[in-house]
KOLVEXDREN-293625 format. One record per residue (C-alpha): x, y, z; residue in three letters. Coordinates in steps of 0.5 Angstrom, whole numbers, plus 500, padded with zeros to 3 digits. Example, Ala and Ser with C-alpha at 12.3 -4.5 7.8 and 13.67 -1.06 7.14 Angstrom:
BEGIN
@u->525 v->491 w->516 code->ala .
@u->527 v->498 w->514 code->ser .
***
This chain:
BEGIN
@u->852 v->599 w->181 code->unk .
@u->845 v->602 w->182 code->unk .
@u->846 v->609 w->178 code->unk .
@u->846 v->616 w->183 code->unk .
@u->839 v->618 w->180 code->unk .
@u->836 v->625 w->178 code->unk .
@u->830 v->627 w->178 code->unk .
@u->827 v->635 w->176 code->unk .
@u->821 v->638 w->179 code->unk .
@u->819 v->646 w->179 code->unk .
@u->818 v->650 w->186 code->unk .
@u->811 v->653 w->186 code->unk .
@u->813 v->660 w->183 code->unk .
@u->818 v->656 w->178 code->unk .
@u->824 v->655 w->180 code->unk .
@u->828 v->649 w->179 code->unk .
@u->829 v->644 w->183 code->unk .
@u->832 v->637 w->182 code->unk .
@u->834 v->632 w->186 code->unk .
@u->840 v->626 w->186 code->unk .
@u->838 v->620 w->189 code->unk .
@u->844 v->616 w->192 code->unk .
@u->846 v->610 w->188 code->unk .
@u->844 v->605 w->195 code->unk .
@u->838 v->610 w->196 code->unk .
@u->832 v->608 w->200 code->unk .
@u->827 v->614 w->197 code->unk .
@u->821 v->612 w->193 code->unk .
@u->822 v->615 w->185 code->unk .
@u->815 v->620 w->187 code->unk .
@u->816 v->626 w->190 code->unk .
@u->810 v->631 w->193 code->unk .
@u->808 v->638 w->189 code->unk .
@u->810 v->645 w->192 code->unk .
@u->803 v->647 w->195 code->unk .
@u->805 v->654 w->197 code->unk .
@u->803 v->661 w->194 code->unk .
@u->810 v->664 w->194 code->unk .
@u->810 v->672 w->191 code->unk .
@u->814 v->672 w->185 code->unk .
@u->821 v->672 w->185 code->unk .
@u->825 v->679 w->185 code->unk .
@u->828 v->682 w->180 code->unk .
@u->834 v->681 w->177 code->unk .
@u->840 v->686 w->181 code->unk .
@u->844 v->691 w->178 code->unk .
@u->852 v->690 w->177 code->unk .
@u->856 v->697 w->178 code->unk .
@u->864 v->698 w->176 code->unk .
@u->868 v->700 w->181 code->unk .
@u->873 v->704 w->175 code->unk .
@u->878 v->703 w->181 code->unk .
@u->879 v->696 w->179 code->unk .
@u->875 v->695 w->173 code->unk .
@u->871 v->689 w->177 code->unk .
@u->863 v->689 w->178 code->unk .
@u->859 v->688 w->184 code->unk .
@u->853 v->686 w->184 code->unk .
@u->848 v->690 w->188 code->unk .
@u->842 v->684 w->190 code->unk .
@u->838 v->688 w->195 code->unk .
@u->833 v->683 w->196 code->unk .
@u->839 v->678 w->200 code->unk .
@u->837 v->682 w->206 code->unk .
@u->830 v->679 w->207 code->unk .
@u->834 v->671 w->207 code->unk .
@u->834 v->668 w->213 code->unk .
@u->837 v->668 w->219 code->unk .
@u->840 v->661 w->223 code->unk .
@u->833 v->659 w->224 code->unk .
@u->831 v->654 w->229 code->unk .
@u->830 v->647 w->227 code->unk .
@u->823 v->646 w->226 code->unk .
@u->823 v->652 w->222 code->unk .
@u->829 v->650 w->217 code->unk .
@u->828 v->652 w->210 code->unk .
@u->832 v->646 w->207 code->unk .
@u->829 v->640 w->211 code->unk .
@u->823 v->636 w->208 code->unk .
@u->818 v->640 w->208 code->unk .
@u->811 v->638 w->214 code->unk .
@u->805 v->642 w->215 code->unk .
@u->809 v->647 w->220 code->unk .
@u->815 v->647 w->216 code->unk .
@u->813 v->650 w->209 code->unk .
@u->820 v->649 w->206 code->unk .
@u->823 v->650 w->200 code->unk .
@u->824 v->642 w->199 code->unk .
@u->818 v->640 w->199 code->unk .
@u->819 v->631 w->199 code->unk .
@u->824 v->627 w->203 code->unk .
@u->830 v->627 w->199 code->unk .
@u->839 v->625 w->199 code->unk .
@u->842 v->631 w->195 code->unk .
@u->836 v->637 w->193 code->unk .
@u->839 v->643 w->189 code->unk .
@u->835 v->647 w->187 code->unk .
@u->835 v->655 w->184 code->unk .
@u->836 v->661 w->189 code->unk .
@u->830 v->665 w->192 code->unk .
@u->834 v->671 w->193 code->unk .
@u->840 v->670 w->188 code->unk .
@u->846 v->675 w->187 code->unk .
@u->846 v->674 w->180 code->unk .
@u->840 v->672 w->176 code->unk .
@u->835 v->670 w->176 code->unk .
@u->834 v->673 w->168 code->unk .
@u->840 v->670 w->163 code->unk .
@u->841 v->672 w->157 code->unk .
@u->846 v->674 w->151 code->unk .
@u->854 v->673 w->153 code->unk .
@u->855 v->681 w->154 code->unk .
@u->861 v->684 w->149 code->unk .
@u->868 v->683 w->152 code->unk .
@u->868 v->690 w->151 code->unk .
@u->863 v->692 w->155 code->unk .
@u->866 v->688 w->161 code->unk .
@u->873 v->691 w->160 code->unk .
@u->871 v->698 w->159 code->unk .
@u->873 v->703 w->164 code->unk .
@u->868 v->709 w->165 code->unk .
@u->863 v->712 w->172 code->unk .
@u->857 v->710 w->173 code->unk .
@u->858 v->704 w->169 code->unk .
@u->852 v->699 w->169 code->unk .
@u->849 v->692 w->167 code->unk .
@u->844 v->687 w->169 code->unk .
@u->846 v->681 w->174 code->unk .
@u->845 v->676 w->169 code->unk .
@u->846 v->669 w->171 code->unk .
@u->845 v->664 w->177 code->unk .
@u->846 v->662 w->183 code->unk .
@u->844 v->655 w->186 code->unk .
@u->843 v->651 w->193 code->unk .
@u->846 v->645 w->194 code->unk .
@u->843 v->642 w->199 code->unk .
@u->848 v->635 w->202 code->unk .
@u->843 v->633 w->206 code->unk .
@u->836 v->633 w->210 code->unk .
@u->839 v->633 w->217 code->unk .
@u->838 v->639 w->221 code->unk .
@u->847 v->641 w->223 code->unk .
@u->852 v->638 w->219 code->unk .
@u->858 v->640 w->214 code->unk .
@u->861 v->636 w->208 code->unk .
@u->865 v->633 w->212 code->unk .
@u->858 v->630 w->216 code->unk .
@u->856 v->625 w->211 code->unk .
@u->857 v->618 w->208 code->unk .
@u->861 v->617 w->202 code->unk .
@u->856 v->614 w->199 code->unk .
@u->851 v->621 w->200 code->unk .
@u->859 v->625 w->198 code->unk .
@u->860 v->621 w->192 code->unk .
@u->852 v->624 w->190 code->unk .
@u->853 v->631 w->192 code->unk .
@u->859 v->630 w->187 code->unk .
@u->855 v->628 w->181 code->unk .
@u->850 v->633 w->182 code->unk .
@u->855 v->639 w->183 code->unk .
@u->858 v->635 w->175 code->unk .
@u->851 v->635 w->172 code->unk .
@u->850 v->642 w->174 code->unk .
@u->856 v->645 w->173 code->unk .
@u->855 v->642 w->165 code->unk .
@u->847 v->644 w->164 code->unk .
@u->850 v->651 w->168 code->unk .
@u->854 v->652 w->163 code->unk .
@u->852 v->651 w->158 code->unk .
@u->846 v->658 w->160 code->unk .
@u->846 v->664 w->155 code->unk .
@u->851 v->669 w->158 code->unk .
@u->854 v->665 w->163 code->unk .
@u->861 v->666 w->164 code->unk .
@u->864 v->661 w->171 code->unk .
@u->861 v->657 w->174 code->unk .
@u->863 v->656 w->182 code->unk .
@u->861 v->651 w->187 code->unk .
@u->862 v->652 w->194 code->unk .
@u->861 v->651 w->201 code->unk .
@u->861 v->656 w->206 code->unk .
@u->862 v->653 w->213 code->unk .
@u->861 v->656 w->220 code->unk .
@u->859 v->663 w->223 code->unk .
@u->865 v->665 w->224 code->unk .
@u->866 v->666 w->215 code->unk .
@u->858 v->669 w->216 code->unk .
@u->854 v->662 w->215 code->unk .
@u->846 v->664 w->216 code->unk .
@u->844 v->656 w->215 code->unk .
@u->847 v->651 w->220 code->unk .
@u->844 v->645 w->216 code->unk .
@u->849 v->641 w->211 code->unk .
@u->850 v->646 w->204 code->unk .
@u->853 v->649 w->199 code->unk .
@u->851 v->654 w->193 code->unk .
@u->853 v->654 w->186 code->unk .
@u->854 v->661 w->182 code->unk .
@u->854 v->662 w->175 code->unk .
@u->857 v->668 w->173 code->unk .
@u->857 v->673 w->166 code->unk .
@u->864 v->675 w->167 code->unk .
@u->870 v->671 w->169 code->unk .
@u->872 v->672 w->175 code->unk .
@u->877 v->677 w->179 code->unk .
@u->881 v->671 w->182 code->unk .
@u->881 v->666 w->175 code->unk .
@u->883 v->674 w->171 code->unk .
@u->889 v->674 w->175 code->unk .
@u->890 v->667 w->175 code->unk .
@u->890 v->666 w->166 code->unk .
@u->895 v->673 w->167 code->unk .
@u->900 v->668 w->171 code->unk .
@u->899 v->663 w->165 code->unk .
@u->901 v->667 w->160 code->unk .
@u->907 v->669 w->164 code->unk .
@u->909 v->662 w->167 code->unk .
@u->907 v->658 w->162 code->unk .
@u->901 v->654 w->160 code->unk .
@u->904 v->648 w->163 code->unk .
@u->903 v->652 w->171 code->unk .
@u->899 v->647 w->173 code->unk .
@u->903 v->641 w->172 code->unk .
@u->908 v->644 w->174 code->unk .
@u->906 v->646 w->181 code->unk .
@u->903 v->639 w->182 code->unk .
@u->910 v->636 w->181 code->unk .
@u->913 v->641 w->186 code->unk .
@u->907 v->641 w->191 code->unk .
@u->908 v->634 w->190 code->unk .
@u->915 v->632 w->192 code->unk .
@u->915 v->637 w->198 code->unk .
@u->914 v->635 w->206 code->unk .
@u->907 v->641 w->204 code->unk .
@u->903 v->633 w->202 code->unk .
@u->897 v->632 w->207 code->unk .
@u->893 v->627 w->202 code->unk .
@u->895 v->624 w->196 code->unk .
@u->890 v->618 w->192 code->unk .
@u->891 v->616 w->185 code->unk .
@u->887 v->621 w->182 code->unk .
@u->888 v->627 w->186 code->unk .
@u->894 v->631 w->191 code->unk .
@u->892 v->635 w->197 code->unk .
@u->897 v->640 w->199 code->unk .
@u->898 v->646 w->204 code->unk .
@u->900 v->651 w->199 code->unk .
@u->908 v->654 w->199 code->unk .
@u->906 v->662 w->199 code->unk .
@u->899 v->660 w->204 code->unk .
@u->896 v->666 w->206 code->unk .
@u->891 v->662 w->211 code->unk .
@u->893 v->659 w->218 code->unk .
@u->888 v->653 w->214 code->unk .
@u->890 v->652 w->208 code->unk .
@u->889 v->646 w->204 code->unk .
@u->888 v->645 w->196 code->unk .
@u->887 v->639 w->192 code->unk .
@u->889 v->637 w->185 code->unk .
@u->888 v->632 w->180 code->unk .
@u->893 v->628 w->177 code->unk .
@u->890 v->629 w->170 code->unk .
@u->887 v->635 w->167 code->unk .
@u->881 v->637 w->169 code->unk .
@u->877 v->643 w->167 code->unk .
@u->871 v->642 w->170 code->unk .
@u->867 v->637 w->175 code->unk .
@u->863 v->635 w->168 code->unk .
@u->870 v->633 w->165 code->unk .
@u->871 v->629 w->170 code->unk .
@u->871 v->620 w->170 code->unk .
@u->868 v->615 w->174 code->unk .
@u->874 v->614 w->177 code->unk .
@u->877 v->620 w->180 code->unk .
@u->869 v->622 w->183 code->unk .
@u->869 v->616 w->186 code->unk .
@u->876 v->616 w->189 code->unk .
@u->874 v->624 w->190 code->unk .
@u->869 v->622 w->195 code->unk .
@u->873 v->618 w->200 code->unk .
@u->878 v->623 w->200 code->unk .
@u->875 v->629 w->201 code->unk .
@u->871 v->626 w->206 code->unk .
@u->877 v->625 w->210 code->unk .
@u->880 v->632 w->209 code->unk .
@u->875 v->635 w->211 code->unk .
@u->874 v->631 w->218 code->unk .
@u->882 v->632 w->219 code->unk .
@u->881 v->640 w->219 code->unk .
@u->875 v->639 w->224 code->unk .
@u->879 v->634 w->228 code->unk .
@u->884 v->639 w->228 code->unk .
@u->881 v->642 w->235 code->unk .
@u->876 v->640 w->240 code->unk .
@u->871 v->645 w->236 code->unk .
@u->868 v->644 w->228 code->unk .
@u->872 v->649 w->223 code->unk .
@u->870 v->654 w->219 code->unk .
@u->872 v->654 w->213 code->unk .
@u->871 v->656 w->206 code->unk .
@u->871 v->649 w->200 code->unk .
@u->871 v->653 w->193 code->unk .
@u->873 v->649 w->187 code->unk .
@u->875 v->653 w->182 code->unk .
@u->873 v->652 w->175 code->unk .
@u->876 v->654 w->167 code->unk .
@u->871 v->659 w->166 code->unk .
@u->866 v->655 w->159 code->unk .
@u->870 v->660 w->154 code->unk .
@u->877 v->662 w->156 code->unk .
@u->883 v->658 w->158 code->unk .
@u->880 v->651 w->159 code->unk .
@u->887 v->647 w->156 code->unk .
@u->890 v->651 w->162 code->unk .
@u->886 v->653 w->168 code->unk .
@u->885 v->645 w->172 code->unk .
@u->880 v->644 w->177 code->unk .
@u->881 v->646 w->184 code->unk .
@u->880 v->645 w->190 code->unk .
@u->882 v->650 w->196 code->unk .
@u->880 v->650 w->203 code->unk .
@u->881 v->656 w->207 code->unk .
@u->880 v->657 w->214 code->unk .
@u->881 v->664 w->219 code->unk .
@u->882 v->659 w->224 code->unk .
@u->889 v->660 w->227 code->unk .
@u->889 v->658 w->234 code->unk .
@u->883 v->654 w->238 code->unk .
@u->880 v->661 w->239 code->unk .
@u->882 v->665 w->236 code->unk .
@u->882 v->668 w->229 code->unk .
@u->885 v->672 w->223 code->unk .
@u->881 v->678 w->222 code->unk .
@u->883 v->681 w->214 code->unk .
@u->885 v->687 w->217 code->unk .
@u->890 v->694 w->215 code->unk .
@u->895 v->690 w->210 code->unk .
@u->890 v->685 w->208 code->unk .
@u->884 v->688 w->207 code->unk .
@u->884 v->695 w->205 code->unk .
@u->892 v->692 w->200 code->unk .
@u->890 v->685 w->199 code->unk .
@u->898 v->685 w->202 code->unk .
@u->898 v->678 w->206 code->unk .
@u->902 v->677 w->212 code->unk .
@u->901 v->669 w->214 code->unk .
@u->901 v->668 w->222 code->unk .
@u->904 v->661 w->221 code->unk .
@u->909 v->657 w->215 code->unk .
@u->907 v->653 w->211 code->unk .
@u->910 v->646 w->213 code->unk .
@u->908 v->647 w->221 code->unk .
@u->901 v->647 w->218 code->unk .
@u->901 v->641 w->214 code->unk .
@u->904 v->637 w->220 code->unk .
@u->898 v->639 w->223 code->unk .
@u->894 v->636 w->218 code->unk .
@u->897 v->631 w->218 code->unk .
@u->897 v->628 w->225 code->unk .
@u->889 v->630 w->225 code->unk .
@u->888 v->626 w->218 code->unk .
@u->893 v->620 w->223 code->unk .
@u->886 v->621 w->227 code->unk .
@u->882 v->621 w->222 code->unk .
@u->878 v->613 w->220 code->unk .
@u->877 v->611 w->213 code->unk .
@u->870 v->614 w->212 code->unk .
@u->866 v->608 w->211 code->unk .
@u->860 v->608 w->204 code->unk .
***
């Protein structure tokens, strides 16, 4: 089989740009250079500590200037033309580049001492070192991961695996997080099919809570979850290497988790067979979620990975797809209890949600190459 090819380039301001060509790509190997005259990159933002929780908040004011729902002829993720000097200078299958207005970075550096991150104080700041990348799934102006071909989905998964390995090796990076925001109800500012990868200088609050749960439950937490959910009526999709299910204690009206059948800490540790199967299963799942109603479903598709240095024997790579859509024309808003106290109230039972998604899957065709 022809391999997926990685081609490394630089944008005019020095940012990395990486093309990933499909296994069945029709593109030539050469790519045009970035001919734009760009302003210098913004300075690295600053993190401020919330003394009530110990959490760090990156204050990245340069993000206020990012593009907001541009017309098709000014799409910054489309291949560049004379009238649209976009972020990607030439034709592509999948493209990954450093975000021009990052929440973390562009500066990287030595890892923070754990005491610097965990000590609680007033007025504490640290530089928001790290890396934020954009992953463009397709040159098409509109769509989402579910709208691409199976071959292209496999290329994106290869890109996630490559970037996870590369970013994890950068100085100061503690956790790598690939994700896709889809839909204006989620806050998306570009309709172009794309996702992002955040590389954090700390272990995120959600993963810190997970590590605490593993300490209380035991190192086999994920194995036991897979056994528990895998025999339940909440399973929606199962393959040789992956199982997708609505979790027992789902927070959102639409929420699906997917786990690999063996212990894998991150995308870089997956093998070719797991990546091949995932390309088809993930497309089926997202297309079924879109088929729940007459219009596309807004969602966050979050790939939780083990941190770079801790918990790698215990934390398993996990997809969590969540949507606030609780009916065709209704959204779940995080109001008083959820937003203020973190105390969630479910709108539908997870079993009803799973049946709803299985019905949509029955109406969804297998993705072709």
